C-alpha positions, 0 to 999 in steps of 0.5 A: 568509497562513498557510493550514492544511488539515485532513483526516481523515488517509485517503488519500481525504481527502488526495486531496479536500485536493489537489483543494480546493487545486487548485479554490480556487487556494490553497497551504496552508502545511501539510496535516495529519491528526488529531493532527498539529501545525498552524500556531501562528498560522493566518490560516485553517483550511480543513476538508476533506470526504472523498468517495471518489468525488471521490477516485477522480476526482482520480486518473483526471483526473491519469492523463488529464492526466499519465500512467499512470506518474505516477498509479501514482507518486502511488498508491504514495506514498499507500500509503506515508509520505504523511502526512509528504509531503502538500505534496510530493504536492500540488506533484507533482500540480500539476506534472503538470497542468502538464507532463503526460507530461514531469513525470517527466522532471524527476529533479533537481527535489526534489519529483519526486525525493521522490516517485520515491524514495518510490514506489520504496520502496513498489514494491519492497515490492510486488514482494517480497510477490508471492514472500513471501506464504504462504497457509494452507489453513483447515478450510472451504477458504479460503486465508488469507494473513497479512502485516505489510507496511511500507506499505498495499499490500494493494490494489496486491497483490490483482489479482496474486493474483486472476489467479494464484489465480483458482480459489481462495477466498483472503483477504490479511490486513494484520495491522498495519492490520487490513484484509483483501481477499477473492477468493471465485472470482468478485469481489474485496472488502474485508473489514472484519471479517476475523476472522469468517472465521477464527472456529472455522476452524482451519488444515486438517490437510493444511496442516500436512502441506504446511508441513512438506514445504515447510520439508523442501524449503527445508532440502534446497535450502540449500547450507550452504557458500554461506549468506549470512545478510546477503543472505537478511535483505536479500531476506527481511527479518527483520520479515517472517519471522513469517509465513514457515512455512520460517523459524519 
């Protein structure tokens, strides 16, 4: 049977689609979001209902049956190119339920290999932005950190900066996806309209002076004879430079 699953294109939607496939004991030929090409002649199309609470349960159950590392791999893939590997993620989920902690030892399996490769790419970017994210002090005291990551990693980064800057009021702002996470000193929450916090809220005067000091420091520690532009671009990719004060 040519079975097609349709979901809303969100990570929660895909997790619910995976849960439906497991519960219904079905193996869809394709799992597609809105606007994606489906099967030319599908025998049946299943429309997935997205439920945020159910999606959370899918991850929690997978972590319990497989491992924390396997759940992290799944979450990293969901932050990355999941729209091109839905079937691989479903297969990985099934394997985790079957093999438990042993799932990630099957390195030669093409599904496990694909998941590990995608998770590494996302994990590498998360690690980079722990050092590359730059916070700007705004006039009202808010520290604003705009960035444009390749993957949807803002939720993965938030706990790191909550621990590191726990006494500050800050907002991480994914300019590419128009998403933001705010820490107000007591709680961490998603801000659906980040522009509201920036309206009539220019950069503080002392921030401009601080940025100039940072540029001076960056320049002063540079050893002209040991410049390596290729290495610099590999560690600090050019596509990130727009939001790095020392490089603009």
